[in-house]
ZAKEFI-42785 format. One record per atom (N, C-alpha, C): x, y negated, z. Coordinates in steps of 0.001 Angstrom, whole numbers, plus 500000, padded with zeros to 6 digits. Layout:
<gumis>
XYZ ...
</gumis>
This chain:
<gumis>
423315734080133976 424406734135133022 424106735142131900 423484736259132259 423178737294131283 421953736929130437 421115736042130933 419879735705130237 420111734861128996 421132734062128972 421376733194127816 421734734021126578 422682734961126623 422942735764125418 421763736641125007 420952737107125963 419787737902125609 418768737080124830 418703735795125087 417746734954124373 418177734708122933 419404735003122591 419873734817121220 419435735959120310 418986737051120869 418542738191120067 417135737888119568 416985737729118255 415691737364117680 414921738582117164 415598739671116863 414951740861116336 414891741918117434 413687742249117847 413524743165118982 413949744592118635 414035744912117347 414468746263116946 415914746531117317 416694745494117558 418091745694117965 418203746182119401 417109746129120144 417124746555121539 416610747978121732 416401748724120658 415832750066120793 416756751012121547 418056750890121371 418994751779122061 418961751512123565 418968750243123943 418905749926125375 417551750292125957 416488750170125170 415170750566125639 415112752075125864 415696752844124967 415739754290125134 416538754674126379 417659754025126588 418469754283127778 417693753947129049 416997752827129039 416204752436130205 415095753446130471 414434753930129436 413369754927129620 413921756237130175 415086756634129716 415720757859130239 416066757694131708 416596756545132085 416942756308133486 415703756241134374 414624755655133874 413372755619134634 412836757033134821 412879757851133776 412423759230133880 413274760018134874 414579759807134845 415469760468135802 415121760052137240 414894758772137453 414540758288138785 413214758849139262 412243758940138357 410941759491138709 411042760965139079 411784761727138286 411958763153138578 412698763351139887 413703762533140149 414451762632141395 413570762324142599 412775761245142503 411880760889143613 410845761975143865 410267762510142796 409287763576142964 409929764842143535 411146765125143108 411850766282143655 412092766152145141 412554764981145577 412756764756147008 411442764799147776 410393764203147189 409101764172147868 408543765579148048 408584766393146999 408019767730147107 408896768669147929 410219768461147905 411059769317148747 410816769017150219 410510767761150533 410182767415151906 408766767856152257 407871767831151277 406476768165151538 406268769650151803 407095770512151238 406873771952151406 407507772512152670 408280771710153387 408875772185154636 407781772289155700 407640773453156268 406551773691157218 407115774238158526 406581773705159627 406937774235160935 405912775266161414 404731775259160767 403642776121161221 403557777431160440 404471777681159530 404470778929158783 403521778953157606 403081777788157141 402200777744155966 403010777896154689 402332778395153647 402983778484152334 403140777081151763 404015776893150736 404272775546150223 403037774789149731 402174775438148976 400979774753148485 400030774401149629 399890775309150592 399053775024151755 399614773870152570 400934773783152653 401568772698153402 401331771354152729 401399771315151398 401155770063150668 399701769617150856 398768770556150743 397355770218150936 397117769746152367 397745770399153334 397596769999154742 398120768583154961 399291768290154402 399866766958154617 399045765874153922 398509766160152730 397672765165152052 396349764967152785 395795766034153321 394515765896154020 394675765189155359 395848765225155940 396103764551157216 396923763277157049 396868762691155886 397620761471155611 396990760300156346 397785759596157100 397295758424157824 397587757197156960 396521756613156447 396667755571155428 397198754253155969 396916753924157179 397232752579157639 398383752551158638 399395753314158372 400619753218159157 401431752027158680 402563751770159271 403318750558158962 403877750533157543 404173751652156941 404765751659155620 403784751773154467 402496751952154760 401505752170153713 401359750960152800 401254749777153364 401062748576152551 402326748239151759 403473748550152298 404719748373151544 404738749293150336 404245750507150490 404161751449149379 403217750933148295 402044750438148671 401080749931147702 401657748714146973 402275747816147688 402880746635147064 403989746989146093 404822747944146460 405899748383145582 405345749059144336 404287749844144490 403682750528143344 403081749532142361 402399748528142863 401812747510141991 402908746745141266 403960746391141964 405074745674141348 405754746525140291 405821747829140503 406447748727139541 405689748753138224 404371748841138290 403573748935137072 403238747574136466 403545746507137161 403236745166136669 404071744818135437 405255745342135334 406139744993134239 405765745596132897 404853746532132870 404499747212131626 403876746271130599 402950745433131010 402260744568130062 403195743465129552 404130743020130362 405049741977129906 406017742503128864 406179743799128796 407021744400127768 406233744716126510 404964745038126645 404156745463125512 403762744308124597 403409743168125155 402928742054124338 404007741541123384 405240741288123807 406250740862122830 406569741942121799 406487743198122206 406735744294121274 405659744345120202 404427744128120579 403329744134119619 403458742957118648 403873741821119138 404015740644118285 405210740767117337 406174741611117672 407363741739116851 407187742685115669 406089743439115636 405841744372114549 405460743578113307 406103743876112193 405917743080110983 404674743477110192 404472744768109952 403365745197109110 402078745304109921 400975744897109305 399686744886109991 399207746292110339 399456747278109474 398996748632109776 399798749254110922 401068748850111089 401850749335112217 401421748655113515 400907747454113419 400486746716114601 399272747368115258 398482748103114488 397298748764115026 397662749953115917 398903750397115894 399323751513116736 399451751115118199 399526749820118449 399653749331119817 398270748959120348 398022749202121603 396685748870122155 396441747382122210 
</gumis>
């Protein structure tokens, strides 16, 4: 239902506000996830300092536990959407010299 009105927008510059909002929310989510991950990573039962605890946990990481492949699949799916957003954005740029700013 939401896809039909979105297809009526022909000028991609009208979506800059929503794109900015989406980028802010993604940054907030990333900072929150990293905060939770590092707060959990520095908790030590053996009396190690926070940096030593992080190095210890990374060095003893068991790669092939049940959740490892789910993590890899989710990470690939997360970054997969980047190229589908970049190509239409590059095609929407009007001036040729501005188009060179995109990879």
